[in-house]
Every structure is written in structure tokens, then in C-alpha cells.
C-alpha positions as CSV (number, residue, x, y, z in Angstrom):
1,X,-20.2,-14.7,-9.4
2,X,-16.6,-15.0,-9.0
3,X,-16.9,-13.6,-5.8
4,X,-17.2,-16.5,-4.0
5,X,-13.5,-17.6,-5.3
6,X,-12.0,-14.0,-4.2
7,X,-13.4,-14.9,-0.6
8,X,-12.2,-18.1,-0.6
9,X,-9.1,-16.8,-1.6
10,X,-9.1,-14.3,1.0
11,X,-9.4,-16.6,3.7
12,X,-6.6,-18.7,2.8
13,X,-4.2,-15.8,2.4
14,X,-5.2,-14.5,6.0
15,X,-5.2,-18.2,7.2
16,X,-1.8,-18.7,5.7
17,X,-0.3,-15.1,7.0
18,X,-1.6,-16.0,10.6
19,X,0.0,-19.6,10.7
20,X,3.1,-18.1,9.6
21,X,3.3,-15.5,12.2
22,X,2.1,-17.3,15.1
23,X,-1.8,-15.3,14.8
24,X,-4.8,-17.5,16.7
25,X,-7.3,-14.6,16.4
26,X,-8.3,-12.3,13.8
27,X,-10.6,-9.0,14.8
28,X,-10.9,-7.5,11.5
29,X,-10.0,-7.8,7.8
30,X,-9.8,-4.7,5.6
31,X,-9.8,-4.9,2.0
32,X,-9.9,-2.5,-0.8
33,X,-11.9,-3.1,-3.8
34,X,-11.6,-1.1,-7.0
35,X,-14.6,0.1,-8.8
36,X,-12.8,-1.3,-12.0
37,X,-12.0,-4.5,-10.3
38,X,-15.0,-6.5,-11.5
39,X,-15.5,-7.2,-8.0
40,X,-18.7,-6.4,-6.2
41,X,-18.4,-5.4,-2.9
42,X,-22.2,-6.3,-1.9
43,X,-21.2,-9.8,-3.0
44,X,-18.2,-10.1,-1.0
45,X,-19.5,-8.9,2.1
46,X,-22.9,-11.0,1.4
47,X,-20.4,-14.3,1.0
48,X,-18.3,-13.7,3.5
49,X,-19.9,-15.0,6.8
50,X,-20.7,-18.3,4.9
51,X,-17.2,-18.6,3.6
52,X,-15.5,-18.1,7.3
53,X,-17.2,-20.6,9.2
54,X,-15.0,-22.6,11.1
55,X,-11.7,-20.5,10.2
56,X,-9.6,-18.4,12.2
57,X,-11.7,-15.2,10.7
58,X,-15.0,-16.8,11.9
59,X,-15.6,-14.0,14.3
60,X,-13.6,-11.3,12.2
61,X,-15.2,-8.3,10.8
62,X,-14.8,-7.5,7.3
63,X,-14.4,-4.1,6.4
64,X,-14.5,-3.3,2.4
65,X,-13.3,0.2,1.5
66,X,-14.1,1.0,-2.3
67,X,-11.3,2.6,-4.3
68,X,-12.0,5.0,-7.0
69,X,-11.2,4.3,-10.6
70,X,-9.1,6.9,-11.4
71,X,-7.6,7.8,-15.0
72,X,-5.7,10.0,-16.5
73,X,-6.5,11.6,-20.1
74,X,-3.8,10.5,-22.7
75,X,-4.7,13.8,-24.4
76,X,-4.7,16.7,-22.0
77,X,-3.4,15.2,-18.6
78,X,-7.0,15.6,-16.8
79,X,-7.3,13.0,-13.8
80,X,-11.2,12.0,-13.7
81,X,-13.2,9.0,-12.0
82,X,-13.9,6.6,-14.9
83,X,-17.1,5.6,-13.7
84,X,-18.7,8.9,-13.2
85,X,-17.5,10.2,-16.5
86,X,-18.4,6.6,-18.1
87,X,-14.9,6.5,-19.6
88,X,-14.6,9.9,-21.3
89,X,-12.4,12.6,-20.2
90,X,-14.8,15.6,-18.6
91,X,-12.4,18.0,-19.8
92,X,-11.8,17.3,-24.2
93,X,-14.3,14.1,-24.3
94,X,-11.4,11.4,-25.2
95,X,-11.4,7.6,-24.1
96,X,-7.8,7.4,-24.5
97,X,-6.8,7.2,-21.0
98,X,-4.2,5.3,-18.6
99,X,-6.2,4.0,-15.3
100,X,-4.3,5.2,-12.3
101,X,-6.5,3.4,-9.2
102,X,-9.1,1.3,-8.8
103,X,-8.4,-2.1,-10.8
104,X,-7.2,-3.9,-8.0
105,X,-8.9,-6.1,-4.9
106,X,-6.3,-6.0,-2.0
107,X,-5.9,-7.3,1.6
108,X,-5.4,-3.8,3.1
109,X,-5.0,-4.5,6.9
110,X,-5.3,-7.5,9.1
111,X,-6.2,-6.6,12.9
112,X,-5.5,-8.9,15.6
113,X,-5.7,-8.2,19.1
114,X,-3.0,-6.4,21.1
115,X,-1.6,-9.3,23.1
116,X,-0.8,-10.9,19.8
117,X,1.5,-8.3,18.6
118,X,4.1,-8.6,21.1
């Protein structure tokens, strides 16, 4: 389960950002988790409370948004969901594709109280 490393890095990144920007309270962290990223969103959500103890994120909500793994067929240019189509183009049946989205695990947003944004 490599998700614990992912969550620890998430906490480090947000903590460093907060320190560099004078942020003392984080209300929510929004992350994008790609379907093809090999990170399991449910594991991230499960591990998050244990990893954030005694950090600036201790009371921050985690929102995980799943980004579909989309690809373009290199043979017929069809755009399709890789997971739903099991990697094959639904139009021509080709397995030759270019992945467009869904590979990354990204911090999308860090929500802080309005009084800290002035």
C-alpha cells in the first residue's frame, strides 16, 4: 500500500506551502486522483486521518475527486474511457492509444479561512 507515502507527501507539500505563505489554518484540501494513477482513492481517504494528526491539517477536510482515465485512439481518433473500455477503442477495437487524462495525483486546491487570504 503505497498510498501512505502519497498521503505523507501531500501533508508535507501542504505544510510547506502554508509555512511559506503565512497560513496557520487549513480548512480543506482538494485532490485529483486519476483512475490510471495506481492510487486508490478509498485508501487515501482511510489513511488521511492518521497521517494528519498533530499537523496543520489536523482539522482539514479531504476531498478526493476521481479524474477519468481518458485516451485517444491512435488508429481512428476516438476519445474513450480507458477503464470502461478495458483499454480498447470502442470504435475500432485497437489497443493503440495515447492517454490524455487520469494518470496523476494532484493537489487541486487548499482552502483556508477567508481572514487569512487578505
